[in-house]
N, C-alpha and C positions, 0 to 999 in steps of 0.2 A: 555853229550857225551855217557854215557851208554844207555840212552833212544834211541839215534840215532842208536847205534849198535844193540840194541834189536829189533828196528823196521825195520832194514834193509835199512835205508835211509842213503845216503851219505851226505857229508857236503853241497853240492849244493842244494839237496832236502830239507834239514833241514832249510835253510835260504832263505826265499822267497825274501829277499831284494837283493840277489846276482844275477848278470847277469848269465843267463843260456842259453844253446843251445836247446831251446824247439821248433825246427822247423824253418821255414823261418821267417825272420824278416825284417821289413822295419823300419829303424832307422831315426828319426828326430833329427838333431843336431841344437842347438841354441846358438848363441853368442850374449847375450843380451846387448843392449846399447840404450840410449834414442834417439840418432840421427841417428844411423845406426845399427839396429839389423840384424845380419846375420842368415840365415837359410840354411840348407842343408838336403836333404832327400836321403838316399841310400837304395838300395835293396840288401841284401846279400844272396840271394838264390843261386847264382852261385859262382864259385871260385873267380871271379873278381867282386867286388861290382859294381852295376850299379847306376848311378846318376839319380834320378827321378825328382828332382827339386832343385834349389838353387838360392839364391839372397840376396839382402839387402833391408830391410825396412827402407826407409829414411824419416826422419821428419825434415823439415827446422828449422833453429834456431829461426825464428820468431813465430813458433807455441808454444802455451802454453803447459805446462806439460800434462794437462788433454787430450788435443787433440792427443798428441803423444802416450799416454798410450792407448787411444781408437784405434788409428791406429795400434799399435802393436797387441792389442787383436783381432781386427777384421780381420787383415791380417793373423795372425797365425791360427785363426779359419778356414779361407778359405783354408789354406794350409793343415791343418789336415783333413778337409773334402775331399779335392782333392786327397791326397796321401795315406790316411788311414794308418798312421804309427802304429806299434805295440809296440813301446817303444820310449822314448825320452831321450836325453842326453843334459845337459846344462852346459856351462862353469861355473866352481865354482867361488866363490868370490876371489877377489885379495885384497891385502893390499893397499888401497889408502891413499896417504898422505893428500889429500884434503877431508875433511869430507863431503862437499857439493857434490862433485863428487860421493863419495861412496853412499850417500843417493839417488841421482838421478839414479845411476846404479841399486841400490836395487829396486827402484820403477819400472824400466823397466823390471827387472828380475821377479818381482812379477807379473806384467801383463802377462808375458809369462807363468809363472808357473801356474797361475790361469786358463789359457786356456787349458794347458796340463792336469791339474787335472780334469777340467770339462769334457774333452774328455775321461777320465778314463784311461789314459796312466800311466804306471810305468815310473817314471822320475828318472834319475841318474845325479849326479853332478860330474864333472871331473875337477880336479885341472888344471889350465892353464899350469903349467910346465910339468905335466904328458902328456898333449896333444902334446906339442912340442917334448918331449922325445920320445913318441910313433911314431910320424910322421917323424920327422927329425933326431932323435937320439941325440938331444942336447936340454936340458931343457930351455935354454935361446936363442933359435933360433929366428931369425928375421921373421917378417910377410911374407916377400917375399919368404924366404926359405920354409915356411910352405905351401904357395900357390903353389909353384913349385912342391913340393912333392905330394900335393893333386891332382894337374893336372896330374902328371905322374901316380899315383896309380889308379885314376879313369878314365884314358884315355880321359880327357876332351880336346876338340879341342883348347880352349883358357884358359888362366890363369884366374881363378875366382877372383872376387873382394876380397879385403882383409877380410872383415867381413864374406862374404859367404865362403871363403876358410877356415876360422877359424871354422865355423859351420860344414862344411864337415869334417874337421879334427877331431872335437869332435865326430861326428858320426862314423868315421873310428876307432877312439880310443876305443869307446864303443864296436864296432864290434870285435876288437882284444881281448877284455877282456871276451867275451862270452865263457863259458865253461872252463875257465882256472882252473886248480886244486887248486890254492891258491887264496884267495880273495885279491884284490888290494885295499889298503887303500886309494888310490887317487881317487877311484870311489865309491861314496856313494849314497845311495837312498835319495831322497828328500821327 
């Protein structure tokens, strides 16, 4: 603390892992899943964020795990190249009762994180309850409520698919955290 005071740096400058408001940002939000990975890219240069891209990467149930992981990786690489995000936010881990589900979700998340790391992006993890709280005002909100608020806040002509809506909500939640005076423990660097 004394070193920060002596150097004239504030808390945000002293912690490179904290979200900061260093100019315009394009935020890529990802809701990882093996069969339906949601993505959403927003541009926060104006007062109202603009949606650059959103959708769901679908992998049919008859595809083997390796094919799904390749599809997630290749599609996210193309999205990163097309939209040039400056930062990424990924939904944090949840407590799964089924260990097999948790392992498969972790593999899909790992494929997405590898793409983001390869692109040189700073990546932040946001707890699922934090996203719902930030977007809807209630940490146990239903997916449809999240989708409706995302549609309203981003002025989308149609209700986004649930996984894409979650990804856009993740990006919006990260955007809200930029430059806040106190660090949010629900948003962590990956």
